[in-house]
C-alpha positions, 0 to 999 in steps of 0.5 A: 523521523525517517531515514532512507538508505540507497543501496546498489544491489539486493545483497547489500540491501538485504544485509542492511535489513538483517542488521537493523532487525538484529539491532532491535528494529522491527520489520514494521519500521522498515520499508523497501522502495524499489523500481523492481517488483520483488516478491513480498519477503525478499527484503521486508515482509509486509503484513498489509492487507490488499483491498484492491480486489475487494474494491473492484468486486464491490464496484462491479456488484454495485454497478450490476445492481445499478445497471439492473435498476436503470434498465428494469426501472426505466422499462417498469416506469415507462411500460411499452406494450409490444404484443405479448412480450414482457415489459422487462426484456431479459437481453437488453436489461442484461446488456445494460447491467453488464456495461454499468457493472464493468464501468463501476468495476473499473472505477473500483479498481482505479480507486484500489490502485490509488489506495495501494500506491498510497496516493495522494501522499498525506505526508512527505517521505524521503525519496531519491531519484536513484530508486527509479534507476534501479537502486534499492531504498531501505526506509527506516522509521525511528520512534523515539521513546515516549512517542505514541505509535498506533500498532495493529490490534493484538500486537504488543508495542515492543513488537510494533516499535522495537526494543531499540526505542528505549534509547533516544532518537539520535542514538537510534539514528547513529546506530542505523547509519552504522549498520547501513554503512557496514552493509554498503550504503551509497548514501543516506537521506534523513528527514525530521518530522516536525 
């Protein structure tokens, strides 16, 4: 189950996050949705690794190898002797290698961009159009007791799902709503998972 609180400013959103953490929810359960690119840690610290750079680099390296194979392989398979010049010419091969490397780096960067944004969305999450107009959304994942939750390696379940998970999901939701209302939430949108 997820719930989304819409806040008008950063101070009230930060107050809600602090209150939720003090109540027993973990930062892994809290996510912020904003149209403003706040630095990591302003509202919620995320420990997600970014694969964007590595996908672009991998695409560029694979493209360079493919470009070299295309240019040098074509010259090697269909040799044209022109005097005393080498079969595989350095400059034309380098140009083809560069062009294919850039094409594959761009494709890798686009794939990384879609992965970073979570597109395509595999599950429906609560959203409010006010987020695009400058409001801040604080999304809270509620894990009822007994629900199987996948935690990162080396992380204890209490750190992943929070100590508050020992109470029922309805009580967790009520407590989270109280905290958000005390912080100055504009509205709360909830969504039950099937």
